C-alpha positions as CSV (number, residue, x, y, z in Angstrom):
1,M,13.0,5.3,-7.6
2,S,15.6,7.4,-9.3
3,D,13.8,10.7,-8.6
4,G,13.2,9.9,-5.1
5,S,9.2,10.0,-5.2
6,Y,8.9,6.7,-3.6
7,L,10.7,5.3,-1.3
8,I,10.7,1.6,0.9
9,Q,12.3,1.5,3.9
10,M,11.9,-1.4,6.4
11,I,10.7,-0.6,9.8
12,T,10.3,-2.9,12.4
13,G,9.9,-5.9,10.0
14,V,7.0,-4.2,7.6
15,P,7.5,-2.7,4.8
16,V,6.8,1.4,4.7
17,V,6.5,2.9,1.2
18,R,6.4,6.7,1.0
19,A,4.3,8.1,-1.3
20,P,4.7,11.5,-3.2
21,A,3.1,14.8,-3.0
22,E,0.6,13.7,-5.9
23,V,-0.9,10.2,-6.8
24,D,-2.5,10.7,-9.9
25,V,-2.3,9.1,-13.4
26,T,1.3,10.5,-14.0
27,T,2.6,8.4,-10.5
28,A,0.1,5.6,-10.4
29,E,2.0,2.9,-12.5
30,Q,4.8,3.7,-10.3
31,L,3.2,3.6,-7.0
32,R,1.8,-0.3,-8.4
33,A,5.5,-1.3,-9.1
34,V,6.5,0.2,-6.0
35,L,4.0,-1.8,-4.0
36,L,4.2,-4.9,-5.8
37,E,8.2,-4.5,-5.3
38,A,7.2,-4.2,-1.4
39,A,5.5,-7.1,-1.2
40,T,7.4,-9.6,-3.1
41,H,9.8,-10.5,-0.7
42,G,7.3,-12.7,1.7
43,H,5.8,-9.4,3.5
44,T,2.1,-9.6,3.3
45,T,1.7,-6.2,4.9
46,V,2.5,-3.5,3.7
47,V,2.2,0.4,4.9
48,V,1.5,3.6,2.6
49,D,2.7,6.8,4.7
50,M,0.6,9.4,2.4
51,T,1.5,12.2,5.3
52,R,2.9,14.2,3.0
53,T,0.5,13.5,0.0
54,Q,-1.9,16.1,-1.1
55,F,-3.8,14.9,-4.0
56,C,-5.1,11.3,-4.9
57,D,-7.4,11.0,-7.9
58,S,-9.2,7.8,-9.4
59,S,-5.9,6.2,-10.7
60,G,-3.9,6.4,-7.2
61,L,-7.0,5.1,-5.4
62,S,-7.7,2.0,-7.9
63,V,-4.1,1.4,-7.5
64,L,-3.9,1.2,-3.7
65,I,-7.6,-0.5,-3.8
66,R,-6.2,-3.5,-5.8
67,A,-2.7,-3.8,-3.7
68,H,-4.8,-3.9,-0.7
69,K,-6.9,-6.7,-2.4
70,R,-3.4,-8.4,-3.4
71,A,-2.6,-8.1,0.6
72,L,-5.5,-9.6,1.7
73,E,-5.3,-12.8,-0.5
74,Y,-2.0,-13.5,1.2
75,G,-3.0,-13.0,4.4
76,G,-2.2,-9.4,5.2
77,E,-3.4,-5.9,4.4
78,L,-2.3,-2.4,3.3
79,R,-2.6,0.3,6.0
80,L,-2.3,3.7,5.2
81,V,-0.9,6.5,6.9
82,I,-3.6,9.8,6.2
83,P,-3.3,12.0,9.2
84,A,-6.5,13.7,9.8
85,D,-5.8,17.4,8.9
86,G,-4.4,16.1,5.5
87,P,-6.5,16.7,2.2
88,V,-6.5,12.9,1.5
89,Y,-8.1,12.5,4.5
90,R,-11.6,14.1,3.2
91,L,-11.4,12.1,0.2
92,F,-11.4,8.7,2.2
93,S,-14.0,9.9,4.1
94,L,-16.1,11.0,1.2
95,T,-15.5,7.5,-0.7
96,S,-15.8,5.4,2.4
97,L,-12.4,3.7,1.3
98,Y,-11.4,3.6,5.0
99,R,-13.9,1.0,5.8
100,F,-12.0,-1.2,3.2
101,I,-8.5,-0.6,3.8
102,P,-7.2,0.4,7.3
103,R,-6.4,4.1,7.9
104,F,-4.2,5.2,10.2
105,G,-3.1,8.8,11.7
106,S,0.0,8.2,11.9
107,L,2.9,6.1,11.1
108,R,3.6,4.9,14.4
109,E,0.3,3.9,14.9
110,A,-0.1,1.8,11.3
111,I,3.3,-0.1,12.5
112,L,2.5,-0.8,16.0
113,Q,-0.4,-3.1,14.7
114,R,0.7,-6.6,14.4
115,P,1.6,-7.3,10.7
116,A,0.4,-10.6,9.5
117,A,3.0,-13.5,9.6
118,P,5.2,-13.2,6.4
119,I,4.9,-16.2,3.8
120,P,8.2,-17.5,2.6
121,P,9.0,-16.1,-1.0
122,S,9.0,-19.4,-2.0
123,L,6.0,-20.3,-1.3
124,M,4.7,-16.7,-3.1
125,H,3.7,-16.0,-6.4
126,L,2.4,-12.2,-6.9
127,P,1.7,-11.8,-10.4
128,S,3.4,-8.9,-12.6
129,D,0.4,-7.6,-13.7
130,P,-2.8,-6.7,-11.2
131,E,-5.2,-8.6,-13.8
132,E,-3.8,-11.9,-13.5
133,E,-5.5,-14.6,-11.9
134,V,-3.4,-15.1,-8.5
135,Q,-3.9,-19.3,-7.5
136,A,-3.4,-19.9,-4.0
137,G,-1.4,-23.1,-3.3
138,G,-0.3,-23.8,-7.0
């Protein structure tokens, strides 16, 4: 993104998205677009580094849940880096989202997990609209 709020970096073949300090109604759409971009190059597993995130509202949670569901459909997953001493950790504990979306205390831990095998972009169709039905195998 032009303001530098989001950065996609490849680390050992896994796209890592660095989330901004606040993930809310004003930034959730940007996060959705960045996560979709990270997944469109055949990468089924994406890591979201939330170590500098101080706040995440329901719109941010919704984007993360949808991105994880989309990744699961392709045999991957969304992995969140949320330090135990960070403010977002409590939110994920209270909502029990850690049971659904894998949560790691450090970027190293998230990267060390073996990523799902990427599928070739020619065989993958990701909808531009998250509500669009994804059809497996055409």
